[in-house]
PQR file with spaces between the fields and no chain letter, atoms N, CA, C, O and H, PARSE charges and radii, in Angstrom:
ATOM       1  N    MET     1       0.753   -1.266   -0.015 -0.4000 1.5000
ATOM       2  CA   MET     1      -0.001    0.019    0.094 -0.0000 2.0000
ATOM       3  C    MET     1       0.933    1.215    0.066  0.5500 1.7000
ATOM       4  O    MET     1       1.925    1.269    0.793 -0.5500 1.4000
ATOM       5  N    SER     2       0.569    2.246   -0.853 -0.4000 1.5000
ATOM       6  CA   SER     2       1.411    3.326   -0.912 -0.0000 2.0000
ATOM       7  C    SER     2       0.984    4.496    0.111  0.5500 1.7000
ATOM       8  O    SER     2      -0.125    4.509    0.645 -0.5500 1.4000
ATOM       9  H    SER     2      -0.237    2.202   -1.443  0.4000 1.0000
ATOM      10  N    HIS     3       1.897    5.402    0.314 -0.4000 1.5000
ATOM      11  CA   HIS     3       1.577    6.407    1.232 -0.0000 2.0000
ATOM      12  C    HIS     3       0.448    7.262    0.849  0.5500 1.7000
ATOM      13  O    HIS     3      -0.337    7.693    1.695 -0.5500 1.4000
ATOM      14  H    HIS     3       2.798    5.391   -0.120  0.4000 1.0000
ATOM      15  N    ARG     4       0.341    7.528   -0.454 -0.4000 1.5000
ATOM      16  CA   ARG     4      -0.752    8.201   -1.000 -0.0000 2.0000
ATOM      17  C    ARG     4      -2.034    7.710   -0.597  0.5500 1.7000
ATOM      18  O    ARG     4      -2.845    8.527   -0.161 -0.5500 1.4000
ATOM      19  H    ARG     4       0.978    7.178   -1.141  0.4000 1.0000
ATOM      20  N    ASN     5      -2.360    6.419   -0.682 -0.4000 1.5000
ATOM      21  CA   ASN     5      -3.521    5.814   -0.432 -0.0000 2.0000
ATOM      22  C    ASN     5      -3.943    5.840    1.149  0.5500 1.7000
ATOM      23  O    ASN     5      -5.107    5.822    1.549 -0.5500 1.4000
ATOM      24  H    ASN     5      -1.700    5.756   -1.036  0.4000 1.0000
ATOM      25  N    THR     6      -2.929    5.878    1.861 -0.4000 1.5000
ATOM      26  CA   THR     6      -3.265    5.876    3.398 -0.0000 2.0000
ATOM      27  C    THR     6      -3.434    7.349    3.980  0.5500 1.7000
ATOM      28  O    THR     6      -4.033    7.583    5.029 -0.5500 1.4000
ATOM      29  H    THR     6      -1.983    5.893    1.536  0.4000 1.0000
ATOM      30  N    ARG     7      -2.828    8.328    3.163 -0.4000 1.5000
ATOM      31  CA   ARG     7      -3.005    9.714    3.432 -0.0000 2.0000
ATOM      32  C    ARG     7      -4.289   10.215    3.070  0.5500 1.7000
ATOM      33  O    ARG     7      -4.766   11.093    3.788 -0.5500 1.4000
ATOM      34  H    ARG     7      -2.342    8.138    2.311  0.4000 1.0000
ATOM      35  N    GLN     8      -4.966    9.792    2.029 -0.4000 1.5000
ATOM      36  CA   GLN     8      -6.147   10.361    1.428 -0.0000 2.0000
ATOM      37  C    GLN     8      -7.328   10.480    2.369  0.5500 1.7000
ATOM      38  O    GLN     8      -7.930   11.543    2.523 -0.5500 1.4000
ATOM      39  H    GLN     8      -4.578    9.079    1.445  0.4000 1.0000
ATOM      40  N    PRO     9      -7.649    9.324    3.011 -0.5600 1.5000
ATOM      41  CA   PRO     9      -8.778    9.426    3.918  0.2800 2.0000
ATOM      42  C    PRO     9      -8.529   10.480    5.190  0.5500 1.7000
ATOM      43  O    PRO     9      -9.423   11.182    5.662 -0.5500 1.4000
ATOM      44  N    PHE    10      -7.340   10.460    5.590 -0.4000 1.5000
ATOM      45  CA   PHE    10      -6.899   11.473    6.622 -0.0000 2.0000
ATOM      46  C    PHE    10      -7.147   12.876    6.168  0.5500 1.7000
ATOM      47  O    PHE    10      -7.760   13.692    6.857 -0.5500 1.4000
ATOM      48  H    PHE    10      -6.614    9.889    5.207  0.4000 1.0000
ATOM      49  N    ILE    11      -6.667   13.121    5.027 -0.4000 1.5000
ATOM      50  CA   ILE    11      -6.701   14.451    4.388 -0.0000 2.0000
ATOM      51  C    ILE    11      -8.049   14.811    4.203  0.5500 1.7000
ATOM      52  O    ILE    11      -8.335   15.972    4.493 -0.5500 1.4000
ATOM      53  H    ILE    11      -6.170   12.458    4.467  0.4000 1.0000
ATOM      54  N    MET    12      -9.052   13.981    3.734 -0.4000 1.5000
ATOM      55  CA   MET    12     -10.472   14.149    3.519 -0.0000 2.0000
ATOM      56  C    MET    12     -11.248   14.484    4.863  0.5500 1.7000
ATOM      57  O    MET    12     -12.102   15.367    4.939 -0.5500 1.4000
ATOM      58  H    MET    12      -8.820   13.037    3.499  0.4000 1.0000
ATOM      59  N    VAL    13     -10.846   13.672    5.910 -0.4000 1.5000
ATOM      60  CA   VAL    13     -11.452   13.973    7.201 -0.0000 2.0000
ATOM      61  C    VAL    13     -10.977   15.264    7.653  0.5500 1.7000
ATOM      62  O    VAL    13     -11.796   16.029    8.162 -0.5500 1.4000
ATOM      63  H    VAL    13     -10.152   12.955    5.848  0.4000 1.0000
ATOM      64  N    ALA    14      -9.693   15.632    7.532 -0.4000 1.5000
ATOM      65  CA   ALA    14      -9.125   16.817    8.046 -0.0000 2.0000
ATOM      66  C    ALA    14      -9.884   18.013    7.289  0.5500 1.7000
ATOM      67  O    ALA    14     -10.236   19.028    7.889 -0.5500 1.4000
ATOM      68  H    ALA    14      -9.027   15.010    7.119  0.4000 1.0000
ATOM      69  N    LEU    15     -10.090   17.820    6.022 -0.4000 1.5000
ATOM      70  CA   LEU    15     -10.721   19.038    5.280 -0.0000 2.0000
ATOM      71  C    LEU    15     -12.263   19.207    5.626  0.5500 1.7000
ATOM      72  O    LEU    15     -12.782   20.324    5.616 -0.5500 1.4000
ATOM      73  H    LEU    15      -9.804   16.995    5.534  0.4000 1.0000
ATOM      74  N    LEU    16     -12.914   18.153    5.906 -0.4000 1.5000
ATOM      75  CA   LEU    16     -14.272   18.158    6.373 -0.0000 2.0000
ATOM      76  C    LEU    16     -14.357   18.713    7.837  0.5500 1.7000
ATOM      77  O    LEU    16     -15.286   19.461    8.139 -0.5500 1.4000
ATOM      78  H    LEU    16     -12.493   17.246    5.914  0.4000 1.0000
ATOM      79  N    ALA    17     -13.459   18.379    8.694 -0.4000 1.5000
ATOM      80  CA   ALA    17     -13.404   19.115    9.905 -0.0000 2.0000
ATOM      81  C    ALA    17     -13.158   20.459    9.877  0.5500 1.7000
ATOM      82  O    ALA    17     -13.843   21.197   10.584 -0.5500 1.4000
ATOM      83  H    ALA    17     -12.704   17.771    8.449  0.4000 1.0000
ATOM      84  N    LEU    18     -12.207   20.945    9.109 -0.4000 1.5000
ATOM      85  CA   LEU    18     -11.932   22.305    8.904 -0.0000 2.0000
ATOM      86  C    LEU    18     -13.126   23.040    8.480  0.5500 1.7000
ATOM      87  O    LEU    18     -13.525   24.035    9.085 -0.5500 1.4000
ATOM      88  H    LEU    18     -11.650   20.345    8.535  0.4000 1.0000
ATOM      89  N    SER    19     -13.725   22.530    7.392 -0.4000 1.5000
ATOM      90  CA   SER    19     -14.895   23.166    6.718 -0.0000 2.0000
ATOM      91  C    SER    19     -15.860   23.340    7.869  0.5500 1.7000
ATOM      92  O    SER    19     -16.252   24.492    8.054 -0.5500 1.4000
ATOM      93  H    SER    19     -13.400   21.722    6.901  0.4000 1.0000
ATOM      94  N    ALA    20     -16.309   22.398    8.670 -0.4000 1.5000
ATOM      95  CA   ALA    20     -17.121   22.407    9.656 -0.0000 2.0000
ATOM      96  C    ALA    20     -16.830   23.537   10.651  0.5500 1.7000
ATOM      97  O    ALA    20     -17.748   24.257   11.045 -0.5500 1.4000
ATOM      98  H    ALA    20     -15.991   21.462    8.519  0.4000 1.0000
ATOM      99  N    LEU    21     -15.585   23.699   11.054 -0.4000 1.5000
ATOM     100  CA   LEU    21     -15.209   24.635   12.069 -0.0000 2.0000
ATOM     101  C    LEU    21     -15.254   26.080   11.457  0.5500 1.7000
ATOM     102  O    LEU    21     -15.546   27.049   12.157 -0.5500 1.4000
ATOM     103  H    LEU    21     -14.840   23.115   10.734  0.4000 1.0000
ATOM     104  N    LEU    22     -14.978   26.179   10.232 -0.4000 1.5000
ATOM     105  CA   LEU    22     -15.123   27.494    9.643 -0.0000 2.0000
ATOM     106  C    LEU    22     -16.546   27.913    9.546  0.5500 1.7000
ATOM     107  O    LEU    22     -16.797   29.109    9.700 -0.5500 1.4000
ATOM     108  H    LEU    22     -14.741   25.391    9.663  0.4000 1.0000
ATOM     109  N    LEU    23     -17.600   26.989    9.285 -0.4000 1.5000
ATOM     110  CA   LEU    23     -18.925   27.315    9.065 -0.0000 2.0000
ATOM     111  C    LEU    23     -19.488   27.766   10.449  0.5500 1.7000
ATOM     112  O    LEU    23     -20.283   28.698   10.564 -0.5500 1.4000
ATOM     113  H    LEU    23     -17.396   26.018    9.159  0.4000 1.0000
ATOM     114  N    VAL    24     -19.024   27.054   11.452 -0.4000 1.5000
ATOM     115  CA   VAL    24     -19.500   27.321   12.837 -0.0000 2.0000
ATOM     116  C    VAL    24     -18.897   28.705   13.360  0.5500 1.7000
ATOM     117  O    VAL    24     -19.564   29.524   13.991 -0.5500 1.4000
ATOM     118  H    VAL    24     -18.378   26.297   11.358  0.4000 1.0000
ATOM     119  N    GLY    25     -17.713   28.845   13.060 -0.4000 1.5000
ATOM     120  CA   GLY    25     -17.022   30.239   13.327 -0.0000 2.0000
ATOM     121  C    GLY    25     -17.756   31.305   12.744  0.5500 1.7000
ATOM     122  O    GLY    25     -17.927   32.324   13.413 -0.5500 1.4000
ATOM     123  H    GLY    25     -17.171   28.180   12.547  0.4000 1.0000
ATOM     124  N    CYS    26     -18.256   31.212   11.491 -0.4000 1.5000
ATOM     125  CA   CYS    26     -18.993   32.294   10.703 -0.0000 2.0000
ATOM     126  C    CYS    26     -20.363   32.512   11.493  0.5500 1.7000
ATOM     127  O    CYS    26     -20.741   33.649   11.775 -0.5500 1.4000
ATOM     128  H    CYS    26     -18.117   30.385   10.947  0.4000 1.0000
ATOM     129  N    ASN    27     -21.058   31.420   11.823 -0.4000 1.5000
ATOM     130  CA   ASN    27     -22.203   31.666   12.517 -0.0000 2.0000
ATOM     131  C    ASN    27     -22.116   32.267   13.842  0.5500 1.7000
ATOM     132  O    ASN    27     -23.015   33.006   14.244 -0.5500 1.4000
ATOM     133  H    ASN    27     -20.750   30.496   11.593  0.4000 1.0000
ATOM     134  N    THR    28     -21.057   31.987   14.565 -0.4000 1.5000
ATOM     135  CA   THR    28     -20.772   32.495   15.954 -0.0000 2.0000
ATOM     136  C    THR    28     -20.541   33.972   15.646  0.5500 1.7000
ATOM     137  O    THR    28     -21.225   34.793   16.258 -0.5500 1.4000
ATOM     138  H    THR    28     -20.327   31.386   14.238  0.4000 1.0000
ATOM     139  N    MET    29     -19.644   34.384   14.757 -0.4000 1.5000
ATOM     140  CA   MET    29     -19.322   35.942   14.530 -0.0000 2.0000
ATOM     141  C    MET    29     -20.519   36.595   14.160  0.5500 1.7000
ATOM     142  O    MET    29     -20.693   37.747   14.556 -0.5500 1.4000
ATOM     143  H    MET    29     -19.088   33.717   14.260  0.4000 1.0000
ATOM     144  N    GLU    30     -21.436   35.992   13.409 -0.4000 1.5000
ATOM     145  CA   GLU    30     -22.772   36.650   13.015 -0.0000 2.0000
ATOM     146  C    GLU    30     -23.469   36.849   14.235  0.5500 1.7000
ATOM     147  O    GLU    30     -23.878   37.983   14.482 -0.5500 1.4000
ATOM     148  H    GLU    30     -21.294   35.056   13.088  0.4000 1.0000
ATOM     149  N    GLY    31     -23.689   35.834   15.116 -0.4000 1.5000
ATOM     150  CA   GLY    31     -24.448   36.188   16.297 -0.0000 2.0000
ATOM     151  C    GLY    31     -23.913   37.159   17.235  0.5500 1.7000
ATOM     152  O    GLY    31     -24.656   37.867   17.914 -0.5500 1.4000
ATOM     153  H    GLY    31     -23.357   34.912   14.916  0.4000 1.0000
ATOM     154  N    LEU    32     -22.630   37.213   17.294 -0.4000 1.5000
ATOM     155  CA   LEU    32     -21.823   38.171   18.110 -0.0000 2.0000
ATOM     156  C    LEU    32     -22.115   39.584   17.500  0.5500 1.7000
ATOM     157  O    LEU    32     -22.414   40.552   18.200 -0.5500 1.4000
ATOM     158  H    LEU    32     -22.026   36.638   16.742  0.4000 1.0000
ATOM     159  N    GLY    33     -22.013   39.619   16.259 -0.4000 1.5000
ATOM     160  CA   GLY    33     -22.340   41.017   15.571 -0.0000 2.0000
ATOM     161  C    GLY    33     -23.750   41.417   15.905  0.5500 1.7000
ATOM     162  O    GLY    33     -23.969   42.602   16.157 -0.5500 1.4000
ATOM     163  H    GLY    33     -21.769   38.834   15.691  0.4000 1.0000
ATOM     164  N    LYS    34     -24.723   40.542   15.931 -0.4000 1.5000
ATOM     165  CA   LYS    34     -26.083   40.820   16.158 -0.0000 2.0000
ATOM     166  C    LYS    34     -26.211   41.369   17.652  0.5500 1.7000
ATOM     167  O    LYS    34     -26.821   42.413   17.881 -0.5500 1.4000
ATOM     168  H    LYS    34     -24.545   39.579   15.727  0.4000 1.0000
ATOM     169  N    ASP    35     -25.593   40.597   18.678 -0.4000 1.5000
ATOM     170  CA   ASP    35     -25.644   40.999   19.982 -0.0000 2.0000
ATOM     171  C    ASP    35     -25.115   42.285   20.180  0.5500 1.7000
ATOM     172  O    ASP    35     -25.701   43.082   20.912 -0.5500 1.4000
ATOM     173  H    ASP    35     -25.098   39.748   18.492  0.4000 1.0000
ATOM     174  N    ILE    36     -23.873   42.624   19.497 -0.4000 1.5000
ATOM     175  CA   ILE    36     -23.390   43.869   19.722 -0.0000 2.0000
ATOM     176  C    ILE    36     -24.158   45.004   19.221  0.5500 1.7000
ATOM     177  O    ILE    36     -24.272   46.036   19.882 -0.5500 1.4000
ATOM     178  H    ILE    36     -23.397   41.976   18.902  0.4000 1.0000
ATOM     179  N    GLN    37     -24.751   44.826   17.930 -0.4000 1.5000
ATOM     180  CA   GLN    37     -25.695   45.772   17.425 -0.0000 2.0000
ATOM     181  C    GLN    37     -26.951   45.953   18.286  0.5500 1.7000
ATOM     182  O    GLN    37     -27.417   47.085   18.416 -0.5500 1.4000
ATOM     183  H    GLN    37     -24.658   43.988   17.393  0.4000 1.0000
ATOM     184  N    SER    38     -27.450   45.031   18.805 -0.4000 1.5000
ATOM     185  CA   SER    38     -28.638   45.057   19.755 -0.0000 2.0000
ATOM     186  C    SER    38     -28.270   45.924   21.042  0.5500 1.7000
ATOM     187  O    SER    38     -29.066   46.741   21.506 -0.5500 1.4000
ATOM     188  H    SER    38     -27.072   44.111   18.699  0.4000 1.0000
ATOM     189  N    ALA    39     -27.126   45.711   21.535 -0.4000 1.5000
ATOM     190  CA   ALA    39     -26.715   46.383   22.647 -0.0000 2.0000
ATOM     191  C    ALA    39     -26.384   47.803   22.355  0.5500 1.7000
ATOM     192  O    ALA    39     -26.601   48.670   23.202 -0.5500 1.4000
ATOM     193  H    ALA    39     -26.480   45.047   21.158  0.4000 1.0000
ATOM     194  N    GLY    40     -25.888   48.068   21.241 -0.4000 1.5000
ATOM     195  CA   GLY    40     -25.748   49.480   20.698 -0.0000 2.0000
ATOM     196  C    GLY    40     -27.030   50.268   20.585  0.5500 1.7000
ATOM     197  O    GLY    40     -27.124   51.460   20.879 -0.5500 1.4000
ATOM     198  H    GLY    40     -25.712   47.363   20.553  0.4000 1.0000
ATOM     199  N    ARG    41     -28.094   49.442   20.095 -0.4000 1.5000
ATOM     200  CA   ARG    41     -29.348   50.238   19.825 -0.0000 2.0000
ATOM     201  C    ARG    41     -29.944   50.495   21.224  0.5500 1.7000
ATOM     202  O    ARG    41     -30.542   51.560   21.378 -0.5500 1.4000
ATOM     203  H    ARG    41     -28.017   48.474   19.856  0.4000 1.0000
ATOM     204  N    VAL    42     -29.848   49.658   22.236 -0.4000 1.5000
ATOM     205  CA   VAL    42     -30.412   49.930   23.555 -0.0000 2.0000
ATOM     206  C    VAL    42     -29.605   51.112   24.203  0.5500 1.7000
ATOM     207  O    VAL    42     -30.221   51.972   24.831 -0.5500 1.4000
ATOM     208  H    VAL    42     -29.362   48.794   22.111  0.4000 1.0000
ATOM     209  N    LEU    43     -28.320   51.170   24.073 -0.4000 1.5000
ATOM     210  CA   LEU    43     -27.506   52.314   24.585 -0.0000 2.0000
ATOM     211  C    LEU    43     -27.903   53.563   23.890  0.5500 1.7000
ATOM     212  O    LEU    43     -28.027   54.595   24.549 -0.5500 1.4000
ATOM     213  H    LEU    43     -27.819   50.471   23.562  0.4000 1.0000
ATOM     214  N    GLU    44     -28.128   53.551   22.517 -0.4000 1.5000
ATOM     215  CA   GLU    44     -28.525   54.804   22.045 -0.0000 2.0000
ATOM     216  C    GLU    44     -29.995   55.218   22.325  0.5500 1.7000
ATOM     217  O    GLU    44     -30.279   56.416   22.319 -0.5500 1.4000
ATOM     218  H    GLU    44     -28.028   52.712   21.981  0.4000 1.0000
ATOM     219  N    GLN    45     -30.833   54.386   22.541 -0.4000 1.5000
ATOM     220  CA   GLN    45     -32.245   54.574   22.966 -0.0000 2.0000
ATOM     221  C    GLN    45     -32.141   55.197   24.382  0.5500 1.7000
ATOM     222  O    GLN    45     -32.843   56.183   24.606 -0.5500 1.4000
ATOM     223  H    GLN    45     -30.603   53.413   22.545  0.4000 1.0000
ATOM     224  N    THR    46     -31.392   54.754   25.289 -0.4000 1.5000
ATOM     225  CA   THR    46     -31.196   55.168   26.506 -0.0000 2.0000
ATOM     226  C    THR    46     -30.594   56.683   26.541  0.5500 1.7000
ATOM     227  O    THR    46     -31.059   57.542   27.291 -0.5500 1.4000
ATOM     228  H    THR    46     -30.822   53.952   25.107  0.4000 1.0000
ATOM     229  N    ALA    47     -29.613   56.894   25.734 -0.4000 1.5000
ATOM     230  CA   ALA    47     -28.999   58.225   25.411 -0.0000 2.0000
ATOM     231  C    ALA    47     -30.019   59.177   25.054  0.5500 1.7000
ATOM     232  O    ALA    47     -30.140   60.244   25.656 -0.5500 1.4000
ATOM     233  H    ALA    47     -29.236   56.196   25.126  0.4000 1.0000
ATOM     234  N    ASP    48     -30.770   58.823   24.076 -0.4000 1.5000
ATOM     235  CA   ASP    48     -31.908   59.823   23.396 -0.0000 2.0000
ATOM     236  C    ASP    48     -32.877   60.055   24.537  0.5500 1.7000
ATOM     237  O    ASP    48     -33.303   61.189   24.758 -0.5500 1.4000
ATOM     238  H    ASP    48     -30.671   57.957   23.586  0.4000 1.0000
ATOM     239  N    ARG    49     -33.228   59.038   25.247 -0.4000 1.5000
ATOM     240  CA   ARG    49     -34.278   59.325   26.286 -0.0000 2.0000
ATOM     241  C    ARG    49     -33.783   60.274   27.344  0.5500 1.7000
ATOM     242  O    ARG    49     -34.543   61.148   27.762 -0.5500 1.4000
ATOM     243  H    ARG    49     -32.882   58.117   25.067  0.4000 1.0000
ATOM     244  N    ASP    50     -32.606   60.160   27.785 -0.4000 1.5000
ATOM     245  CA   ASP    50     -32.008   61.112   28.877 -0.0000 2.0000
ATOM     246  C    ASP    50     -31.824   62.462   28.319  0.5500 1.7000
ATOM     247  O    ASP    50     -31.788   63.428   29.081 -0.5500 1.4000
ATOM     248  H    ASP    50     -31.989   59.450   27.446  0.4000 1.0000
ATOM     249  N    ASN    51     -31.707   62.598   27.059 -0.4000 1.5000
ATOM     250  CA   ASN    51     -31.456   64.037   26.604 -0.0000 2.0000
ATOM     251  C    ASN    51     -32.799   64.874   26.421  0.5500 1.7000
ATOM     252  O    ASN    51     -32.750   66.050   26.059 -0.5500 1.4000
ATOM     253  H    ASN    51     -31.736   61.813   26.440  0.4000 1.0000
């Protein structure tokens, strides 16, 4: 058995795992952005109400 045949499944699994991590990371950052945006809106509304 050549090294190429033994490495191929490992490389495929590694690429799939990396792809999954990247997708999860994107969703996490999107959620964080929405949370920050929401907090900013509340802060802005509070500041407007106090003026």
